[in-house]
N, C-alpha and C positions, 0 to 999 in steps of 0.2 A: 308597136311591138318591138321595133328596132331600138327605140329609146329605152325600153324596159331591159332588153338584152344588153345594151351598152352600159346601162347603170349597174346591172348585175355583174358584168365583166369587170368594170372599174372597182366595184366594191369587193369583189373576190380577189382582185390583184392587190388592193390595199391591205386586205386582211391577211393574205398570204405573206406579203412583205413585212407586216407587223409581227407575224408569228416567227418568221425567219430571223428578223432582227432581234426579237426578244430571246430566241433560243441562242443566238450567237453571243448576246450580252451575258446571258446566264452562264454559259459555258466558259466565258472569258473571265468572269468575276470569281476570285477565289472565295471560299467560304470564310466566315470570320473565325478567329481562333477560339478554342474552347475556353471557358472561364478559368479552368485550372492552368492552361497554357499562359493566359494573359497574366494571371497572378504571379507566375514564376518569371515570365519573360520581361515584363516592364521594369521591375526592380533590378533585374540582372543587367539590363541595358545601362541604367544609371550607374550601377556599381562598376561595370567595365569601363565606362567613360571616365569615371572619377579616379580609376586606378591606372589609367594609361591608354585607354582605347585599344587599338589593334596590338599594341605591345604589352598589354596587361598580363600579369602572371596568372590571373584568375580566368582568363579566356578559355583554356581547355576545360576547366571545371564547369564553367557556365555553359559551354557547348554540350557537354555530356548531360547536364541537368535538363537542358532544353530538349535534347533528343529523347530523354526518358519520359518527360512529361508531355511533350507536344508531338506525339506520334501520329 
């Protein structure tokens, strides 16, 4: 009887630990971007890098486009 209770207690502890770990991981992982957001964002990244990176004159326009599409 003690062996059965010990086995049940260990199994319950491992299951609870797995559930808590899974919940923490799911909450910490951001969802993937929507397809529309990806279609707009990735070409913008290359365009901004090709035109000067952080000092690109297109950066404000790219930020506003991303904000409108990736809400």
